[in-house]
C-alpha positions in Angstrom: -45.3 42.6 -50.5 -45.7 45.9 -48.6 -43.3 48.5 -49.6 -41.8 50.4 -46.6 -39.6 53.6 -47.1 -36.6 53.8 -44.7 -33.7 56.1 -44.6 -30.4 54.4 -44.9 -28.9 55.1 -41.4 -32.0 54.0 -39.7 -32.1 50.8 -42.0 -28.7 49.8 -41.2 -29.3 49.9 -37.6 -32.6 47.8 -37.5 -31.9 45.6 -40.7 -31.4 42.3 -38.7 -34.7 42.9 -36.8 -36.7 43.6 -40.0 -36.5 39.9 -40.9 -39.0 38.9 -38.1 -41.7 41.1 -39.9 -43.3 39.0 -42.8 -44.5 40.5 -46.1 -42.2 43.8 -46.1 -40.2 44.9 -49.0 -37.8 47.7 -47.8 -37.0 50.6 -50.0 -33.8 52.4 -48.8 -33.1 56.0 -49.4 -29.4 56.8 -49.1 -27.8 59.6 -47.7 -27.0 61.2 -51.2 -30.9 60.9 -52.0 -30.8 57.8 -54.2 -33.4 55.0 -53.8 -32.7 51.3 -53.7 -34.4 48.0 -53.4 -31.8 45.4 -52.5 -28.8 46.5 -54.4 -30.9 47.8 -57.4 -31.3 51.5 -57.8 -34.8 52.8 -58.8 -36.1 56.4 -59.9 -37.9 58.4 -57.5 -41.3 57.9 -59.5 -40.9 54.1 -58.8 -40.7 54.2 -55.1 -44.4 54.2 -54.1 -44.1 53.3 -50.7 -47.3 52.2 -48.6 -45.4 52.6 -45.4 -42.8 55.4 -44.5 -40.7 56.0 -41.4 -40.0 59.7 -40.8 -37.6 59.8 -37.9 -34.7 61.6 -35.9 -32.2 60.5 -38.5 -34.0 62.4 -41.2 -34.8 65.4 -39.0 -31.1 65.8 -38.5 -29.9 65.1 -41.9 -28.8 67.7 -44.2 -30.8 68.0 -47.6 -32.1 64.4 -47.4 -35.4 65.0 -45.8 -37.0 67.0 -48.6 -36.5 64.2 -51.2 -37.7 61.6 -48.7 -41.0 63.6 -48.0 -41.4 64.1 -51.7 -41.4 60.5 -52.3 -43.9 59.9 -49.6 -46.4 62.6 -50.8 -46.0 61.4 -54.5 -47.0 57.8 -53.6 -50.5 56.9 -54.7 -50.6 53.9 -52.3 -49.5 55.6 -49.2 -51.2 53.8 -46.2 -49.3 54.8 -43.0 -46.5 57.0 -41.8 -44.6 56.5 -38.6 -43.4 59.8 -37.3 -40.7 60.4 -34.9 -42.3 63.6 -33.6 -44.5 63.8 -30.6 -46.8 66.4 -32.3 -48.4 66.8 -35.7 -48.3 70.7 -36.2 -46.1 70.5 -39.1 -48.3 71.0 -42.3 -46.8 67.9 -44.0 -48.6 65.6 -41.7 -51.8 67.0 -42.8 -50.9 66.4 -46.3 -50.3 62.6 -45.4 -53.6 62.4 -43.8 -55.4 64.1 -46.7 -54.0 61.3 -48.9 -55.8 58.8 -46.7 -52.9 57.6 -44.8 -52.7 56.9 -41.1 -50.4 58.9 -39.1 -48.6 57.6 -35.7 -46.7 59.8 -33.5 -43.9 59.0 -31.2 -43.6 58.7 -27.5 -39.8 58.0 -27.7 -38.8 61.3 -26.5 -40.9 61.3 -23.5 -38.5 60.0 -21.0 -35.6 62.2 -22.0 -37.7 65.4 -22.2 -39.1 64.7 -18.6 -35.6 64.1 -17.3 -34.7 67.5 -19.0 -37.6 69.3 -17.4 -36.5 68.0 -13.8 -32.9 68.7 -14.2 -33.4 72.2 -15.5 -36.2 73.2 -12.8 -33.9 71.6 -10.2 -30.9 73.7 -11.4 -32.9 76.9 -11.0 -34.5 76.0 -7.6 -31.2 74.9 -6.3 -29.6 78.0 -7.6 -27.1 76.0 -9.8 -25.6 79.3 -11.6 -24.9 80.9 -8.2 -23.1 77.6 -7.0 -21.0 77.5 -10.2 -20.1 81.3 -9.8 -19.1 80.7 -6.2 -17.0 77.7 -7.2 -15.2 79.6 -10.1 -14.6 82.6 -7.5 -13.4 80.2 -4.8 -16.1 81.6 -2.4 -17.2 79.3 0.4 -20.8 80.4 0.1 -23.5 78.3 1.8 -26.1 79.0 -0.6 -30.0 78.4 0.5 -32.2 76.9 -2.1 -35.8 76.1 -2.9 -37.1 72.6 -2.3 -39.0 70.5 -4.7 -40.9 69.0 -1.9 -44.6 70.4 -1.7 -44.1 72.5 -4.7 -47.1 72.7 -6.9 -46.8 71.8 -10.4 -49.2 72.6 -13.4 -48.5 70.4 -16.4 -50.3 71.6 -19.3 -50.7 68.7 -21.8 -50.9 65.4 -20.0 -49.8 63.1 -22.9 -46.6 60.9 -22.9 -44.3 63.7 -22.1 -46.5 65.2 -19.4 -47.1 62.0 -17.8 -43.5 61.0 -17.6 -42.7 64.4 -16.1 -45.6 64.0 -13.5 -44.2 60.5 -12.6 -40.8 61.8 -11.7 -41.8 65.0 -10.1 -44.2 63.3 -7.7 -41.2 61.2 -6.5 -39.8 64.5 -5.1 -43.0 65.1 -3.2 -44.4 67.6 -5.4 -48.3 68.2 -6.0 -49.3 67.6 -9.6 -52.2 69.1 -11.4 -52.5 67.7 -14.9 -54.3 69.6 -17.6 -55.9 67.7 -20.7 -59.1 67.8 -22.7 -60.3 64.2 -21.6 -61.5 64.1 -18.2 -60.9 61.6 -15.4 -58.3 60.9 -12.9 -54.6 59.7 -13.5 -52.3 57.7 -11.4 -49.4 60.3 -11.8 -51.5 63.3 -10.8 -53.1 64.6 -7.7 -55.8 66.3 -9.7 -56.8 66.6 -13.3 -58.5 69.8 -14.9 -59.8 70.8 -18.1 -58.1 73.6 -20.2 -61.1 75.9 -19.4 -60.1 75.7 -15.7 -56.5 76.5 -16.3 -56.3 80.1 -15.4 -57.9 79.4 -11.9 -54.8 77.3 -10.9 -52.0 79.6 -12.4 -51.9 81.7 -9.1 -51.1 78.8 -6.8 -48.6 77.0 -9.2 -44.8 77.1 -8.5 -43.8 75.4 -11.9 -45.9 75.6 -15.1 -44.9 73.1 -17.7 -46.0 73.4 -21.4 -45.9 70.0 -22.9 -48.8 70.1 -25.5 -49.0 70.3 -29.3 -49.4 73.6 -31.2 -52.9 73.8 -32.5 -55.5 76.7 -33.6 -56.7 76.4 -29.9 -53.3 76.6 -28.1 -51.4 79.2 -30.4 -50.3 81.9 -28.1 -52.0 80.7 -25.2 -49.3 82.0 -23.0 -50.2 85.6 -23.4 -50.1 88.7 -21.1 -53.3 87.5 -19.2 -51.8 84.1 -18.7 -48.4 85.4 -17.4 -50.0 88.0 -15.1 -52.1 85.2 -13.3 -48.8 83.3 -12.5 -47.0 83.4 -9.1 -44.2 86.0 -8.8 -41.9 83.3 -8.0 -43.1 80.8 -10.6 -41.0 79.1 -13.2 -42.3 78.7 -16.8 -40.9 75.6 -18.9 -41.7 75.3 -22.4 -40.9 71.8 -24.1 -43.9 72.0 -26.4 -43.8 74.3 -29.3 -42.6 77.9 -29.5 -45.9 79.1 -30.9 -47.5 78.3 -27.6 -46.0 81.4 -26.3 -46.6 85.3 -27.0 -42.6 85.9 -26.8 -43.0 89.7 -26.6 -45.4 89.3 -23.7 -43.0 86.9 -22.0 -40.0 89.2 -22.3 -42.2 92.0 -20.8 -43.3 89.9 -18.0 -39.8 88.7 -17.1 -38.6 92.1 -17.3 -41.4 93.0 -14.6 -40.1 90.2 -12.4 -43.1 87.7 -13.0 -42.8 84.9 -13.6 -39.4 84.7 -11.8 -37.7 82.4 -14.5 -38.4 80.8 -17.9 -36.8 77.5 -19.2 -37.2 77.5 -23.0 -36.2 74.7 -25.4 -38.5 75.9 -28.3 -39.0 79.1 -29.9 -41.3 80.6 -32.7 -38.1 80.9 -35.0 -35.6 78.3 -35.0 -32.8 78.4 -34.9 -33.2 81.3 -32.5 -31.6 84.5 -34.1 -28.4 85.7 -32.7 -29.9 89.1 -31.8 -32.9 87.7 -29.7 -33.1 89.1 -26.3 -33.7 85.8 -25.0 -30.0 84.7 -25.3 -28.7 87.2 -22.7 -31.8 87.6 -20.5 -30.9 87.0 -17.0 -34.3 85.2 -16.2 -34.0 82.7 -19.0 -32.2 79.5 -19.5 -32.5 78.1 -23.2 -31.5 75.1 -25.2 -31.7 74.6 -28.9 -34.9 72.2 -29.1 -32.5 69.7 -27.6 -34.8 68.4 -24.7 -35.4 65.0 -26.5 -31.8 64.3 -27.2 -31.3 61.6 -24.6 -29.2 58.6 -24.9 -32.0 56.3 -25.1 -34.0 58.3 -27.6 -32.9 56.5 -30.9 -33.4 52.9 -29.5 -36.9 53.7 -28.3 -37.8 55.1 -31.6 -36.5 52.1 -33.3 -38.5 49.9 -31.0 -41.6 51.8 -31.5 -41.4 51.7 -35.3 -40.7 47.9 -35.3 -43.7 47.3 -33.1 -46.0 49.3 -35.2 -44.7 47.7 -38.3 -45.4 44.2 -36.8 -49.0 45.5 -35.8 -49.4 46.9 -39.3 -48.5 43.7 -41.1 -50.8 41.6 -38.7 -53.6 44.2 -39.0 -53.6 45.0 -35.3 -54.5 48.4 -33.8 -51.4 50.8 -34.1 -49.8 52.6 -31.1 -50.1 56.5 -30.9 -52.3 56.8 -34.0 -53.4 60.3 -34.4 -57.1 61.5 -35.1 -57.2 62.6 -38.8 -59.4 65.5 -37.6 -56.9 66.6 -35.2 -54.1 66.4 -37.8 -55.9 68.5 -40.3 -57.2 71.1 -37.8 -53.9 71.5 -36.2 
């Protein structure tokens, strides 16, 4: 039997579906950090999972995740970890890979994050705050707004999140330029470019979306030079990682009026400190790393884990498997 470690809330949600995967013995970690097989409690040093599911339930738990990760790292037989995250910049993922384990990432958040990007950009272009103020003040203002039609979008990072964003944005008649390391065309983009050509496209882009992972190559990529190359009325959206952006340079650029606006869901320090100038900046809309929190997120994450569990048991290729070199170099 292959041992799979699952957090109790996740296990209870998918329990009836686990029966369809043969050869799996489930170890459950309870919310009070105890480990059980069936109804029997075992010690942490007896857990020894070959498979572990590190997901949204754990990310949002209070105090449970430390013991869970400890049990994963302590396992001498760890073979595969399914993550609920899209990226792998957290150093713990490199620890799993160093042990020889396979790591698969998640695409479950791509749809909700794409909808977040569209909603927040549209709110800015259509002057949502001005409309709400006019309603509150009972003013019959006929407010003009910018259309999405024929706008030019530069989507940096054309993985699952970038592709889902592009797919929806093109439905509005926008022009999409995707940025990724691998070359070739894509059905959801008007053109694809390499990161080396990125700066040449900034001056023509109305919306610049950061949807790529944090790595040594991408750390601080949005610096003073990047921001200076943007259009004066451009919108910058960051749903990737806070470390992609030089935040001091961004604040200075926003104060100078270019770019026109920034939509920020991620920051270098989270939670964002109460004294951060981003909270009250007139050219910023921010959220608390919540762009993935759509109503379908959990169900898509469950489906992905169960499909990869089936594939693992059947010795088939896993979905979204990360390259160990990228994980250890990230």
